[in-house]
N, CA, C and O atoms as CSV, one atom per row, in Angstrom:
chain,resi,resn,atom,element,x,y,z
A,1,MET,N,N,0.842,-1.165,0.000
A,1,MET,CA,C,0.000,0.000,0.000
A,1,MET,C,C,0.890,1.230,0.000
A,1,MET,O,O,1.906,1.260,0.695
A,2,ASP,N,N,0.524,2.242,-0.767
A,2,ASP,CA,C,1.297,3.472,-0.834
A,2,ASP,C,C,1.027,4.336,0.380
A,2,ASP,O,O,-0.098,4.401,0.876
A,3,SER,N,N,2.041,4.982,0.839
A,3,SER,CA,C,1.905,5.890,1.977
A,3,SER,C,C,1.520,7.274,1.471
A,3,SER,O,O,1.645,7.553,0.279
A,4,ALA,N,N,1.066,8.120,2.342
A,4,ALA,CA,C,0.738,9.493,1.977
A,4,ALA,C,C,1.997,10.302,1.691
A,4,ALA,O,O,1.916,11.372,1.087
A,5,THR,N,N,3.158,9.811,2.115
A,5,THR,CA,C,4.416,10.501,1.892
A,5,THR,C,C,5.021,10.063,0.567
A,5,THR,O,O,5.143,8.865,0.308
A,6,ALA,N,N,5.397,11.007,-0.263
A,6,ALA,CA,C,5.987,10.693,-1.566
A,6,ALA,C,C,7.239,9.855,-1.391
A,6,ALA,O,O,8.060,10.134,-0.517
A,7,GLY,N,N,7.391,8.827,-2.219
A,7,GLY,CA,C,8.568,7.987,-2.177
A,7,GLY,C,C,8.568,6.948,-1.076
A,7,GLY,O,O,9.588,6.294,-0.858
A,8,VAL,N,N,7.466,6.775,-0.379
A,8,VAL,CA,C,7.383,5.817,0.717
A,8,VAL,C,C,6.327,4.773,0.385
A,8,VAL,O,O,5.200,5.106,0.019
A,9,ILE,N,N,6.702,3.522,0.516
A,9,ILE,CA,C,5.770,2.421,0.287
A,9,ILE,C,C,5.765,1.552,1.521
A,9,ILE,O,O,6.830,1.246,2.057
A,10,GLY,N,N,4.605,1.146,1.987
A,10,GLY,CA,C,4.511,0.325,3.183
A,10,GLY,C,C,4.217,-1.128,2.858
A,10,GLY,O,O,3.375,-1.421,2.008
A,11,VAL,N,N,4.905,-2.038,3.529
A,11,VAL,CA,C,4.664,-3.473,3.441
A,11,VAL,C,C,4.664,-3.988,4.866
A,11,VAL,O,O,5.630,-3.766,5.597
A,12,ASN,N,N,3.616,-4.665,5.277
A,12,ASN,CA,C,3.482,-5.101,6.660
A,12,ASN,C,C,4.163,-6.443,6.893
A,12,ASN,O,O,3.700,-7.471,6.399
A,13,ALA,N,N,5.264,-6.437,7.648
A,13,ALA,CA,C,5.985,-7.639,8.082
A,13,ALA,C,C,6.310,-8.583,6.940
A,13,ALA,O,O,6.257,-9.801,7.107
A,14,GLY,N,N,6.644,-8.036,5.789
A,14,GLY,CA,C,6.972,-8.871,4.643
A,14,GLY,C,C,8.409,-8.696,4.211
A,14,GLY,O,O,9.120,-7.816,4.696
A,15,ALA,N,N,8.827,-9.553,3.285
A,15,ALA,CA,C,10.153,-9.427,2.701
A,15,ALA,C,C,10.146,-8.220,1.770
A,15,ALA,O,O,9.187,-8.006,1.028
A,16,VAL,N,N,11.217,-7.435,1.812
A,16,VAL,CA,C,11.319,-6.231,1.006
A,16,VAL,C,C,12.583,-6.324,0.162
A,16,VAL,O,O,13.656,-6.646,0.672
A,17,THR,N,N,12.451,-6.040,-1.132
A,17,THR,CA,C,13.607,-5.963,-2.015
A,17,THR,C,C,13.644,-4.568,-2.603
A,17,THR,O,O,12.701,-4.140,-3.268
A,18,ILE,N,N,14.737,-3.856,-2.356
A,18,ILE,CA,C,14.903,-2.493,-2.856
A,18,ILE,C,C,16.073,-2.514,-3.826
A,18,ILE,O,O,17.195,-2.852,-3.451
A,19,THR,N,N,15.803,-2.147,-5.086
A,19,THR,CA,C,16.847,-2.106,-6.102
A,19,THR,C,C,16.859,-0.722,-6.729
A,19,THR,O,O,15.863,-0.285,-7.307
A,20,ASP,N,N,17.980,-0.040,-6.613
A,20,ASP,CA,C,18.125,1.288,-7.171
A,20,ASP,C,C,18.033,1.245,-8.688
A,20,ASP,O,O,18.428,0.262,-9.314
A,21,LEU,N,N,17.512,2.312,-9.274
A,21,LEU,CA,C,17.396,2.442,-10.723
A,21,LEU,C,C,18.732,2.227,-11.413
A,21,LEU,O,O,18.771,1.649,-12.499
A,22,ASN,N,N,19.828,2.676,-10.815
A,22,ASN,CA,C,21.155,2.571,-11.418
A,22,ASN,C,C,21.986,1.416,-10.870
A,22,ASN,O,O,23.206,1.410,-11.035
A,23,ALA,N,N,21.364,0.457,-10.234
A,23,ALA,CA,C,22.109,-0.649,-9.613
A,23,ALA,C,C,22.932,-1.453,-10.615
A,23,ALA,O,O,23.978,-1.990,-10.253
A,24,SER,N,N,22.486,-1.546,-11.859
A,24,SER,CA,C,23.220,-2.345,-12.843
A,24,SER,C,C,24.262,-1.529,-13.610
A,24,SER,O,O,24.989,-2.091,-14.429
A,25,SER,N,N,24.353,-0.225,-13.368
A,25,SER,CA,C,25.314,0.629,-14.064
A,25,SER,C,C,26.677,0.573,-13.378
A,25,SER,O,O,26.764,0.561,-12.150
A,26,THR,N,N,27.731,0.539,-14.178
A,26,THR,CA,C,29.080,0.555,-13.616
A,26,THR,C,C,29.614,1.981,-13.470
A,26,THR,O,O,30.692,2.179,-12.912
A,27,THR,N,N,28.870,2.976,-13.967
A,27,THR,CA,C,29.350,4.355,-13.922
A,27,THR,C,C,28.381,5.330,-13.273
A,27,THR,O,O,28.823,6.362,-12.767
A,28,LYS,N,N,27.094,5.056,-13.264
A,28,LYS,CA,C,26.111,5.993,-12.711
A,28,LYS,C,C,25.903,5.742,-11.223
A,28,LYS,O,O,25.774,4.602,-10.776
A,29,ALA,N,N,25.873,6.826,-10.479
A,29,ALA,CA,C,25.653,6.735,-9.041
A,29,ALA,C,C,24.213,6.337,-8.752
A,29,ALA,O,O,23.306,6.591,-9.545
A,30,GLY,N,N,24.029,5.719,-7.619
A,30,GLY,CA,C,22.686,5.350,-7.198
A,30,GLY,C,C,21.858,6.581,-6.859
A,30,GLY,O,O,22.386,7.684,-6.720
A,31,THR,N,N,20.547,6.373,-6.729
A,31,THR,CA,C,19.644,7.479,-6.427
A,31,THR,C,C,18.968,7.329,-5.075
A,31,THR,O,O,18.405,8.296,-4.563
A,32,ILE,N,N,19.010,6.148,-4.490
A,32,ILE,CA,C,18.387,5.916,-3.183
A,32,ILE,C,C,19.420,6.198,-2.098
A,32,ILE,O,O,20.484,5.579,-2.067
A,33,THR,N,N,19.098,7.139,-1.208
A,33,THR,CA,C,20.052,7.497,-0.164
A,33,THR,C,C,19.618,7.044,1.232
A,33,THR,O,O,20.467,6.803,2.091
A,34,ASP,N,N,18.322,6.926,1.467
A,34,ASP,CA,C,17.822,6.582,2.803
A,34,ASP,C,C,16.824,5.439,2.728
A,34,ASP,O,O,15.935,5.430,1.876
A,35,VAL,N,N,16.978,4.475,3.627
A,35,VAL,CA,C,16.046,3.353,3.720
A,35,VAL,C,C,15.693,3.154,5.187
A,35,VAL,O,O,16.571,3.152,6.051
A,36,THR,N,N,14.414,2.988,5.461
A,36,THR,CA,C,13.947,2.681,6.807
A,36,THR,C,C,13.101,1.422,6.746
A,36,THR,O,O,12.143,1.351,5.976
A,37,LEU,N,N,13.448,0.432,7.549
A,37,LEU,CA,C,12.679,-0.816,7.624
A,37,LEU,C,C,12.281,-1.060,9.074
A,37,LEU,O,O,13.096,-0.933,9.988
A,38,ALA,N,N,11.028,-1.409,9.263
A,38,ALA,CA,C,10.524,-1.747,10.593
A,38,ALA,C,C,9.696,-3.012,10.481
A,38,ALA,O,O,8.859,-3.138,9.587
A,39,ASN,N,N,9.930,-3.952,11.390
A,39,ASN,CA,C,9.176,-5.207,11.404
A,39,ASN,C,C,9.176,-5.879,10.034
A,39,ASN,O,O,8.124,-6.253,9.514
A,40,TYR,N,N,10.335,-6.022,9.474
A,40,TYR,CA,C,10.501,-6.528,8.121
A,40,TYR,C,C,10.868,-8.002,8.114
A,40,TYR,O,O,11.427,-8.521,9.080
A,41,GLY,N,N,10.544,-8.672,7.007
A,41,GLY,CA,C,10.985,-10.043,6.789
A,41,GLY,C,C,12.373,-10.018,6.150
A,41,GLY,O,O,12.991,-8.957,6.065
A,42,ASN,N,N,12.870,-11.167,5.700
A,42,ASN,CA,C,14.181,-11.235,5.059
A,42,ASN,C,C,14.183,-10.299,3.856
A,42,ASN,O,O,13.376,-10.458,2.940
A,43,SER,N,N,15.094,-9.320,3.858
A,43,SER,CA,C,15.057,-8.241,2.884
A,43,SER,C,C,16.428,-7.958,2.309
A,43,SER,O,O,17.444,-8.400,2.845
A,44,SER,N,N,16.447,-7.197,1.183
A,44,SER,CA,C,17.718,-6.830,0.562
A,44,SER,C,C,17.633,-5.429,-0.025
A,44,SER,O,O,16.569,-4.970,-0.441
A,45,ILE,N,N,18.791,-4.759,-0.045
A,45,ILE,CA,C,18.927,-3.438,-0.641
A,45,ILE,C,C,20.091,-3.514,-1.619
A,45,ILE,O,O,21.167,-4.000,-1.270
A,46,ASN,N,N,19.879,-3.035,-2.845
A,46,ASN,CA,C,20.933,-2.983,-3.851
A,46,ASN,C,C,21.005,-1.535,-4.325
A,46,ASN,O,O,20.266,-1.140,-5.227
A,47,ALA,N,N,21.888,-0.743,-3.724
A,47,ALA,CA,C,21.998,0.677,-4.029
A,47,ALA,C,C,23.377,1.181,-3.624
A,47,ALA,O,O,23.898,0.801,-2.576
A,48,SER,N,N,23.970,2.039,-4.457
A,48,SER,CA,C,25.329,2.508,-4.185
A,48,SER,C,C,25.389,3.871,-3.503
A,48,SER,O,O,26.478,4.330,-3.161
A,49,ALA,N,N,24.246,4.533,-3.295
A,49,ALA,CA,C,24.269,5.882,-2.724
A,49,ALA,C,C,23.751,5.949,-1.293
A,49,ALA,O,O,23.488,7.039,-0.783
A,50,LEU,N,N,23.600,4.804,-0.641
A,50,LEU,CA,C,23.034,4.815,0.712
A,50,LEU,C,C,23.872,5.645,1.675
A,50,LEU,O,O,25.091,5.494,1.755
A,51,THR,N,N,23.193,6.522,2.400
A,51,THR,CA,C,23.856,7.277,3.456
A,51,THR,C,C,23.240,6.965,4.809
A,51,THR,O,O,23.842,7.231,5.849
A,52,SER,N,N,22.022,6.393,4.794
A,52,SER,CA,C,21.339,6.107,6.054
A,52,SER,C,C,20.442,4.884,5.902
A,52,SER,O,O,19.608,4.816,4.999
A,53,VAL,N,N,20.625,3.929,6.795
A,53,VAL,CA,C,19.741,2.762,6.881
A,53,VAL,C,C,19.267,2.688,8.324
A,53,VAL,O,O,20.073,2.565,9.247
A,54,THR,N,N,17.961,2.764,8.512
A,54,THR,CA,C,17.384,2.732,9.847
A,54,THR,C,C,16.563,1.458,9.985
A,54,THR,O,O,15.658,1.202,9.191
A,55,LEU,N,N,16.885,0.666,10.995
A,55,LEU,CA,C,16.206,-0.609,11.220
A,55,LEU,C,C,15.551,-0.622,12.589
A,55,LEU,O,O,16.129,-0.155,13.571
A,56,SER,N,N,14.348,-1.158,12.646
A,56,SER,CA,C,13.703,-1.358,13.942
A,56,SER,C,C,12.818,-2.584,13.826
A,56,SER,O,O,12.349,-2.938,12.744
A,57,GLY,N,N,12.604,-3.217,14.954
A,57,GLY,CA,C,11.801,-4.425,14.946
A,57,GLY,C,C,10.846,-4.462,16.101
A,57,GLY,O,O,11.034,-3.798,17.121
A,58,GLY,N,N,9.829,-5.243,15.923
A,58,GLY,CA,C,8.845,-5.408,16.988
A,58,GLY,C,C,9.320,-6.406,18.012
A,58,GLY,O,O,10.384,-7.007,17.867
A,59,SER,N,N,8.550,-6.573,19.015
A,59,SER,CA,C,8.858,-7.547,20.059
A,59,SER,C,C,7.816,-8.657,20.004
A,59,SER,O,O,6.807,-8.545,19.308
A,60,SER,N,N,8.069,-9.709,20.733
A,60,SER,CA,C,7.118,-10.823,20.748
A,60,SER,C,C,5.776,-10.391,21.327
A,60,SER,O,O,4.747,-10.990,21.018
A,61,THR,N,N,5.779,-9.364,22.160
A,61,THR,CA,C,4.509,-8.915,22.740
A,61,THR,C,C,3.675,-8.108,21.751
A,61,THR,O,O,2.456,-8.016,21.895
A,62,THR,N,N,4.343,-7.512,20.728
A,62,THR,CA,C,3.597,-6.739,19.738
A,62,THR,C,C,3.341,-7.531,18.466
A,62,THR,O,O,2.610,-7.074,17.586
A,63,GLY,N,N,3.931,-8.702,18.362
A,63,GLY,CA,C,3.752,-9.519,17.165
A,63,GLY,C,C,4.616,-9.092,16.002
A,63,GLY,O,O,4.475,-9.629,14.904
A,64,GLY,N,N,5.515,-8.131,16.214
A,64,GLY,CA,C,6.397,-7.665,15.152
A,64,GLY,C,C,7.479,-8.681,14.856
A,64,GLY,O,O,7.829,-9.495,15.710
A,65,ALA,N,N,8.000,-8.631,13.662
A,65,ALA,CA,C,9.064,-9.551,13.276
A,65,ALA,C,C,10.123,-8.797,12.504
A,65,ALA,O,O,9.808,-7.863,11.767
A,66,SER,N,N,11.362,-9.186,12.660
A,66,SER,CA,C,12.432,-8.636,11.851
A,66,SER,C,C,13.244,-9.787,11.310
A,66,SER,O,O,13.603,-10.713,12.037
A,67,GLY,N,N,13.531,-9.717,10.011
A,67,GLY,CA,C,14.300,-10.771,9.359
A,67,GLY,C,C,15.732,-10.334,9.146
A,67,GLY,O,O,16.229,-9.438,9.829
A,68,THR,N,N,16.389,-10.967,8.200
A,68,THR,CA,C,17.762,-10.624,7.852
A,68,THR,C,C,17.759,-9.502,6.823
A,68,THR,O,O,16.746,-9.255,6.169
A,69,LEU,N,N,18.893,-8.824,6.681
A,69,LEU,CA,C,19.031,-7.766,5.690
A,69,LEU,C,C,20.379,-7.896,5.010
A,69,LEU,O,O,21.411,-7.981,5.675
A,70,SER,N,N,20.371,-7.911,3.670
A,70,SER,CA,C,21.626,-7.875,2.920
A,70,SER,C,C,21.680,-6.554,2.163
A,70,SER,O,O,20.667,-6.073,1.656
A,71,ILE,N,N,22.877,-5.976,2.093
A,71,ILE,CA,C,23.076,-4.713,1.392
A,71,ILE,C,C,24.188,-4.911,0.370
A,71,ILE,O,O,25.273,-5.390,0.699
A,72,ASP,N,N,23.898,-4.532,-0.884
A,72,ASP,CA,C,24.862,-4.637,-1.976
A,72,ASP,C,C,25.026,-3.252,-2.587
A,72,ASP,O,O,24.083,-2.461,-2.570
A,73,ARG,N,N,26.185,-2.943,-3.116
A,73,ARG,CA,C,26.410,-1.630,-3.712
A,73,ARG,C,C,26.165,-1.601,-5.204
A,73,ARG,O,O,26.602,-0.664,-5.872
A,74,GLY,N,N,25.495,-2.576,-5.741
A,74,GLY,CA,C,25.208,-2.594,-7.174
A,74,GLY,C,C,26.456,-2.896,-7.966
A,74,GLY,O,O,27.401,-3.492,-7.449
A,75,SER,N,N,26.461,-2.484,-9.229
A,75,SER,CA,C,27.582,-2.760,-10.117
A,75,SER,C,C,28.588,-1.630,-10.194
A,75,SER,O,O,29.530,-1.693,-10.984
A,76,LEU,N,N,28.401,-0.592,-9.381
A,76,LEU,CA,C,29.289,0.560,-9.422
A,76,LEU,C,C,30.713,0.126,-9.099
A,76,LEU,O,O,30.970,-0.453,-8.043
A,77,THR,N,N,31.635,0.411,-10.012
A,77,THR,CA,C,33.025,-0.011,-9.826
A,77,THR,C,C,33.932,1.146,-9.433
A,77,THR,O,O,34.978,0.927,-8.823
A,78,VAL,N,N,33.547,2.381,-9.773
A,78,VAL,CA,C,34.345,3.553,-9.450
A,78,VAL,C,C,33.432,4.559,-8.779
A,78,VAL,O,O,32.381,4.891,-9.327
A,79,PRO,N,N,33.804,5.053,-7.605
A,79,PRO,CA,C,32.954,6.059,-6.961
A,79,PRO,C,C,32.784,7.264,-7.862
A,79,PRO,O,O,33.777,7.789,-8.366
A,80,PRO,N,N,31.562,7.719,-8.083
A,80,PRO,CA,C,31.350,8.868,-8.954
A,80,PRO,C,C,31.807,10.157,-8.279
A,80,PRO,O,O,31.883,10.231,-7.053
A,81,THR,N,N,32.111,11.170,-9.087
A,81,THR,CA,C,32.480,12.467,-8.531
A,81,THR,C,C,31.239,13.328,-8.305
A,81,THR,O,O,31.292,14.333,-7.597
A,82,ALA,N,N,30.127,12.926,-8.910
A,82,ALA,CA,C,28.857,13.639,-8.701
A,82,ALA,C,C,27.729,12.658,-8.976
A,82,ALA,O,O,27.918,11.672,-9.688
A,83,SER,N,N,26.577,12.923,-8.423
A,83,SER,CA,C,25.424,12.076,-8.730
A,83,SER,C,C,25.046,12.268,-10.181
A,83,SER,O,O,24.822,13.386,-10.643
A,84,THR,N,N,24.980,11.147,-10.894
A,84,THR,CA,C,24.619,11.216,-12.322
A,84,THR,C,C,23.492,10.267,-12.620
A,84,THR,O,O,23.046,10.178,-13.764
């Protein structure tokens, strides 16, 4: 379900896969800089521009669940000098 906030999508306690638009480029910088996951299932992020990843999980009393998280920097081989 889409959130009222632009660029935010909500998934309740499910697996999340986030892949940046430029993840397969060897020269273009990523466009996703911030990711927040709460009560997530086994998830992955593939983005080279991450500056902030915020994780939180529920407790057994709230029924929340948190899975594993893998982070990949995509195919970027050389750090860009500017976002492109």
